C-alpha positions in Angstrom: 44.1 -24.5 -22.1 41.5 -23.4 -24.6 39.3 -26.4 -23.7 39.4 -25.6 -20.0 38.5 -22.0 -20.7 35.7 -23.1 -22.9 34.4 -25.5 -20.2 34.6 -22.9 -17.5 32.6 -20.3 -19.5 29.2 -22.0 -19.2 29.9 -22.6 -15.5 30.2 -18.8 -14.9 27.2 -17.9 -17.0 24.9 -20.6 -15.7 24.0 -19.0 -12.3 23.2 -15.8 -14.1 20.8 -17.6 -16.4 19.2 -19.4 -13.5 18.8 -16.1 -11.7 17.1 -14.5 -14.7 14.8 -17.5 -15.0 13.7 -17.2 -11.4 13.2 -13.4 -11.7 10.9 -13.8 -14.6 9.1 -16.6 -12.9 8.6 -14.5 -9.8 7.2 -11.7 -11.9 4.7 -14.1 -13.5 3.8 -15.4 -10.1 3.1 -11.8 -8.8 1.2 -10.9 -12.0 -0.9 -14.0 -11.8 -1.8 -13.5 -8.1 -2.6 -9.8 -8.8 -4.9 -10.7 -11.7 -6.7 -13.2 -9.5 -8.0 -10.2 -7.4 -10.3 -9.2 -10.3 -12.4 -12.5 -10.5 -12.3 -12.7 -6.7 -13.8 -9.3 -6.2 -16.2 -9.8 -9.1 -17.6 -13.0 -7.5 -18.0 -11.3 -4.2 -19.7 -8.3 -5.7 -22.1 -10.6 -7.5 -22.9 -12.6 -4.4 -23.4 -9.5 -2.3 -25.7 -7.8 -5.0 -28.0 -10.8 -5.3 -28.1 -11.6 -1.6 -29.1 -8.0 -0.9 -31.9 -8.2 -3.4 -33.2 -11.5 -2.1 -35.7 -9.8 0.2 -36.8 -7.3 -2.4 -35.8 -3.9 -3.6 -33.7 -1.7 -1.1 -36.2 1.1 -0.9 -39.1 -1.2 0.2 -36.7 -2.7 2.8 -35.6 0.6 4.2 -38.7 2.8 3.8 -41.5 0.3 3.5 -43.3 1.2 6.8 -42.7 5.0 6.5 -44.1 5.9 3.1 -47.5 5.6 1.5 -47.8 2.9 -1.2 -47.9 5.6 -3.9 -44.8 7.4 -2.7 -43.0 4.1 -2.2 -43.8 3.1 -5.8 -42.7 6.5 -7.1 -39.4 6.3 -5.4 -38.8 2.7 -6.5 -39.5 3.7 -10.1 -37.2 6.8 -9.8 -34.4 4.7 -8.5 -34.9 2.1 -11.2 -35.6 -0.8 -8.9 -38.6 -1.9 -10.8 -36.4 -2.9 -13.8 -35.4 -6.5 -14.4 -32.8 -7.7 -11.9 -30.2 -8.4 -14.6 -30.5 -4.9 -15.9 -30.0 -3.5 -12.4 -27.0 -5.7 -11.9 -25.3 -4.6 -15.2 -26.1 -1.0 -14.2 -24.5 -1.5 -10.8 -21.4 -3.0 -12.4 -21.1 0.0 -14.7 -21.3 2.3 -11.7 -18.6 0.4 -9.9 -16.3 0.8 -12.9 -16.9 4.6 -12.7 -16.3 4.5 -8.9 -20.0 5.1 -8.1 -21.3 2.8 -5.3 -24.7 4.5 -5.1 -26.4 6.7 -2.6 -27.5 5.7 0.9 -31.3 5.5 1.3 -31.6 6.7 4.9 -29.4 9.8 4.8 -29.0 10.4 1.1 -25.2 10.4 1.1 -22.9 9.0 -1.6 -21.6 5.6 -0.3 -18.0 6.7 -1.3 -18.4 9.6 1.1 -19.3 7.2 3.9 -16.3 5.0 3.0 -13.8 7.9 3.0 -15.2 9.4 6.2 -15.3 6.3 8.4 -12.8 4.1 6.7 -9.8 5.7 8.3 -11.2 4.9 11.8 -11.5 1.2 10.9 -8.0 1.0 9.4 -6.5 2.7 12.4 -8.2 0.3 14.8 -7.1 -2.7 12.6 -3.5 -1.5 12.6 -3.4 -1.0 16.3 -5.1 -4.3 16.9 -2.5 -6.0 14.6 0.3 -4.5 16.6 -1.3 -5.9 19.8 -1.7 -9.3 18.2 1.8 -9.5 16.9 3.4 -8.4 20.2 1.3 -10.7 22.4 1.2 -13.6 19.9 4.8 -13.7 18.9 6.2 -12.9 22.4 4.1 -15.5 24.2 4.3 -18.0 21.4 8.1 -17.9 21.5 8.1 -18.1 25.3 5.8 -21.1 25.3 8.0 -22.9 22.7 11.1 -22.3 24.7 9.4 -23.4 28.0 7.7 -26.3 26.4 5.8 -28.7 28.8 6.5 -26.4 31.7 4.0 -24.4 33.8 4.6 -21.2 31.7 3.8 -23.2 28.5 0.6 -24.6 30.0 -0.5 -21.2 31.2 0.1 -19.5 27.9 -1.8 -22.2 26.0 -4.8 -21.7 28.3 -4.6 -18.0 27.7 -4.5 -18.5 23.9 -7.6 -20.7 24.0 -9.4 -18.1 26.1 -8.4 -15.3 23.7 -9.6 -17.2 20.7 -12.8 -18.6 22.2 -14.1 -15.5 23.9 -16.5 -13.5 21.8 -15.0 -10.1 21.0 -18.0 -8.2 22.2 -17.9 -10.0 25.6 -14.2 -9.4 26.0 -14.8 -5.7 25.1 -17.5 -5.5 27.8 -15.3 -7.1 30.4 -12.4 -4.7 29.5 -14.8 -1.7 29.8 -16.1 -3.0 33.2 -12.6 -3.5 34.6 -10.6 -0.6 33.2 -13.4 2.0 32.7 -15.8 1.3 35.5 -14.0 -0.4 38.4 -10.5 1.2 37.9 -11.6 4.3 36.0 -8.3 4.6 34.2 -9.4 4.4 30.6 -12.3 5.9 28.7 -15.1 3.5 27.9 -16.0 4.5 24.4 -15.4 6.8 21.4 -12.2 7.7 19.5 -11.3 10.9 21.5 -12.7 13.3 24.0 -14.9 16.3 23.1 -12.0 18.7 23.6 -9.8 16.7 21.2 -12.6 16.6 18.7 -12.8 20.4 18.8 -9.0 20.5 18.2 -9.3 18.3 15.1 -11.8 20.8 13.7 -8.9 23.3 13.3 -7.1 21.1 10.8 -7.3 22.3 7.2 -6.7 18.8 5.7 -7.5 16.1 8.3 -6.6 12.5 7.3 -9.2 10.8 9.5 -6.4 8.9 11.2 -6.6 10.5 14.7 -3.0 9.5 15.6 -1.6 11.2 12.4 -4.0 14.2 12.9 -2.7 14.6 16.5 0.8 14.8 15.2 -0.4 17.5 12.7 -1.7 19.5 15.6 1.5 19.1 17.5 -0.4 18.7 20.8 0.8 15.8 22.9 -2.2 16.0 25.1 -4.4 15.2 22.1 -2.2 12.3 21.1 -2.3 10.9 24.6 -6.1 11.3 24.7 -6.4 9.5 21.3 -4.1 6.6 22.4 -6.0 6.2 25.7 -9.3 5.9 23.8 -7.7 3.3 21.5 -6.3 1.0 24.2 -9.4 -1.0 25.1 -10.8 -1.6 21.5 -7.3 -2.5 20.2 -6.9 -4.9 23.1 -10.3 -6.5 22.6 -9.8 -7.0 18.8 -6.0 -7.7 19.0 -6.3 -10.4 21.7 -8.7 -12.4 19.5 -6.1 -12.7 16.8 -3.2 -13.0 19.3 -4.7 -16.3 20.5 -4.3 -17.7 17.0 -0.7 -16.3 16.6 0.3 -17.8 20.0 -0.6 -21.3 18.9 0.9 -20.9 15.4 4.2 -19.5 16.8 4.5 -22.2 19.5 3.7 -25.1 17.1 6.0 -24.0 14.3 8.9 -22.9 16.6 8.8 -26.3 18.3 8.7 -28.0 15.0 11.8 -26.2 13.7 13.5 -26.2 17.1 13.6 -30.0 17.0 14.6 -30.3 13.3 17.9 -31.8 12.2 19.8 -28.7 11.3 19.0 -27.1 14.7 20.2 -30.3 16.4 23.4 -30.0 14.4 23.9 -26.4 15.5 23.2 -27.4 19.1 25.8 -30.1 18.9 28.3 -27.4 17.8 27.7 -25.6 21.1 25.4 -22.9 19.8 23.4 -21.3 22.7 19.7 -22.0 23.1 18.9 -18.3 22.7 20.8 -18.1 19.4 19.2 -21.4 18.2 15.8 -19.9 18.8 16.5 -16.4 17.3 18.8 -17.4 14.4 18.0 -21.0 13.4 14.4 -21.8 14.4 12.7 -18.5 14.1 12.7 -17.6 10.4 11.4 -21.0 9.1 8.7 -20.8 11.8 7.6 -17.4 10.4 6.6 -18.7 7.0 3.2 -20.3 8.0 2.5 -17.4 10.3 2.8 -14.9 7.5 0.6 -17.1 5.3 -2.1 -17.3 7.9 -1.8 -13.6 8.7 -3.9 -12.7 5.6 -6.8 -14.8 6.8 -6.5 -13.3 10.3 -6.7 -9.8 9.0 -9.9 -10.7 7.2 -11.2 -12.1 10.6 -10.0 -8.9 12.2 -12.0 -6.7 9.8 -15.1 -8.9 10.5 -14.5 -8.6 14.3 -14.3 -4.8 13.8 -18.1 -4.7 13.4 -18.7 -6.0 16.9 -15.7 -4.1 18.4 -16.6 -0.8 17.0 -20.2 -1.2 18.1 -19.2 -2.2 21.6 -16.9 0.8 22.0 -18.9 3.2 19.8 -15.8 3.6 17.6 -17.3 5.3 14.6 -15.7 3.4 11.8 -17.0 1.3 8.9 -18.0 -1.6 11.3 -20.0 0.8 13.5 -21.7 2.3 10.4 -22.4 -1.1 8.9 -24.3 -2.1 12.1 -26.3 1.1 12.0 -27.2 0.7 8.3 -28.1 -2.9 8.9 -30.6 -1.8 11.6 -32.0 0.7 9.2 -32.0 -1.9 6.4 -30.2 0.4 4.1 -28.9 -2.3 1.7 -27.2 0.2 -0.6 -24.8 1.4 2.1 -24.3 -2.2 3.4 -23.5 -3.3 0.0 -20.8 -0.6 -0.5 -19.2 -1.3 2.8 -19.1 -5.0 2.3 -17.6 -4.6 -1.1 -14.8 -2.3 0.2 -14.0 -4.8 2.9 -13.9 -7.6 0.3 -11.4 -5.6 -1.8 -9.2 -5.0 1.2 -9.2 -8.6 2.1 -8.3 -9.6 -1.5 -5.4 -7.1 -1.7 -4.1 -8.1 1.7 -4.0 -11.8 0.7 -2.2 -10.8 -2.5 0.5 -9.0 -0.4 0.8 -12.0 1.9 1.2 -14.3 -1.0 4.0 -12.2 -2.4 5.8 -11.9 1.0 5.5 -15.7 1.5 7.0 -16.3 -1.9 9.9 -14.0 -1.1 10.8 -15.7 2.2 9.9 -19.3 1.5 12.4 -21.1 -0.8 9.9 -23.9 -1.2 7.5 -21.8 -3.3 7.9 -22.5 -7.0 7.0 -20.0 -9.6 
């Protein structure tokens, strides 16, 4: 009796030990992925800094044709751009550690002010576009997988190719032409109407996210106006990513839909709808979530053209304006912020993938 009790004791404690081992392994995995953000951002900051200086100092690039040579040299010396490049780089890194991204050359504003003022608009557009991409991509991808090799499947695949291959600015112009000019049902540009902008001025602490600010006002007409302005840019940017999601969902659902365990469930009489929603869907989501981080990076890059097309005054719009003015200090700050966002998003995606994918080992 004592021998059986002794033999059963390790069997009961073994799963607990395994669980603790996996928990500590997962913690190390998350910590490692988080620490990788630091060298990633450091490398991107270094590349951006030296590429921006490849054509000379920022003041000569931005003000070269508008100042006398003497005034130009005076401003270069005052800003410290006549020092060795390595010294400038170390000084810039020190400013970053203090949260100082410099001051724009064309309008003399702190870069951090530009980021906080216009960043909310870009995040709002990216969020709405991601909703469009997920609804269209997952919905049509599942339908294409279920109707494989039928007319619906072929039509959806053609639609996905068109979404992915069409330049976002061209799609934006087409959407404006159809819905704003021909049908005249949606506004062609901007984030809100002038009347709504005046309402936002009443807010004591605006967030910059117009949807949230509209809820703060408690005025449904302002909320409707904001959403109407967001429809076309969110569609233009969201459909670009939706094309990728459609193909990913279709391919992965078909792969899992024809796997052995799904066939076994089918032989037990499980309905096709339940097979798709319960058995084939979750495994198919793993590569989709993995790719989602890269698509969000692509979405932020596409925001530059989308915001310019629809005059959506976010970071993408301001980046295009500062590029025209050759204000490299502002460009550098915006690019670095986008790089940090992409690195953090990829970290979050890695953690989610590790949580839902049993094949990931810590």
